[in-house]
N, C-alpha and C positions, 0 to 999 in steps of 0.2 A: 786761703779759703776760696772755694769755687763760688763764682757768682753766676746766677742764672738770669737769663733775660728772656722775657716773653715777647715775641714779635706777633703783633696782631695784623693779619692780612685779611682785610675785609673784601668781600666780593659783592658785586651787585647781583640782583636776581638774574639779570640777563647773562652775566658771566657764569653763574652757577648753572643756569639752564643750558648754555652752550657747552660747558664742560660735561654735563650729564649726557647731552645729545651726542657729543663726539664719542664718548666712551660706549654708549649703548650702540651706536652705529658700528663702531669698530668691533665690538664683541659679537654683534649680530652677524657681521660679515664673516668673522672667524668661524662661527657655528655653521653658517651656510656652506662655507668652503669645506668644513669637515663632513657635512652631510653629502655634499657632492662627491667627495673622495670615497665615502663609504658606498654610495650608490654605484660609482664607477668600478670600485674594487670587486663588487659582487655581480657586475654585469657581464653576460657572455658576449664574446665576439666571434662571429662567424663571417658575415659579410660586412659588418661594421654599421649596418643600418640602425640597429637597435641602439647602440651606444651613441651614434651621431644624432639620434632623435631625442635624447635627453635635453631638457631645457629648463631654465630658471625663469619664472615670470614674477614681476613685481607689481603689486597692486592690481592685478587683473587675473582672474581665473578664466581659463579658456576651457571650454567643454568640447564635447564631440569625440568622434573616433579618429584615430590616427590614419594618415594617408600614406606614410612612407612604408614602402614594402621592399623586402629583400629578393623578391621574385626576379630571377634571371640575372642576379648580380654574382660576381666572382666570390667563391667561398674560401674560407681558411686564410683570411687576410691577417697580417701581423697585428697583434693585440696593442702593443705600446703606442704606435703612432695614432691609432684610432682613439685610444683613451686620452692621450695628450691633446688631440684636437678638440675632443668634447670638453675636457677640463678647461682648456683655454677659453672656449666659447662661453661656458657657464660662469667661469670666474669673471670674465669681462662684464657680464650682465650683473653679477653681484656688486661690482665696483659702482654701478649706477644706483645702488641702494643709498637712500638718505634718511635722515631722522624723520622725515615726513612719510616715509614708506610705511603703509599700514599692513601689508601682507606680502609674503614671499612664498612661492611654491616651486617645487621641483617635480617635473612630470616627464612622461615619455609620450611622444606623438607618433610612434611607429604603429603600423597596422597590427603587429603581433605583440604589443606591449602586455596585454592581459595574459596571453599565452605564456610569456616569459615569467611573469609575476606569479600567476596562479596555476599554470599547467593545464592539462586537459586529460581526457580519457586516453587509454592506451591506443597506439596506432593500430590500423587494421592488421598489420603484420603481427600484432601481439606484443611488440616491443614497447616497454614502458618509457615514458619521458620524464626525466627529472627536471622539475622546474627550478629556476634560479632564485626567484623572489628577492631581487636586489633592494626593492623599497622596503619590504618587510624586515629584511636583515639590517638595513640602515636605521629603521625606526627602533629596532631592538638595541642598537648601539648608541642611541641618543644621549643617555646620561654620560657615557664615556666621552662622546664627541663634545658635549658642552664643557665637561671638566678639562679636556685637553685644549679646547679653544680658549678657555679662560687663562690657562697657563701660558699659551702662545701669545695671547693678547697682552697680558701683563708684561711679558718679556719685550713686546714691541714698543709699548708706551714709553 
């Protein structure tokens, strides 16, 4: 006959709170990494200025207009090295996230960030400009990003 044994593992409130905070922190980091990847996937690369101007901020909203400009910079730079540089910078900021972090934001500080996100009227030449909307596209993918982050996080634990 099979014998069953119940093992009672009691946790203190501090242990439970630490476990909860570790898991919330890890899952939050995975979601942020997913959002960063989505923003970068939809970001155009010409001079690299726009992509390099993405940043993650923790517990501090910064306002104002961007100052980074692509004026007089070489065009048609290779996409992958610029994307990887930006990803590395943003991921390193995400690693600074703790259970005490109240807010995390992803933003772009380039002078032409609004132009890339929302576009503008046609050029004087009559040529239409197709805007890229990386942030709008990333927001639209949020549910999938959260689901994928949960799967990745549970595989990491």
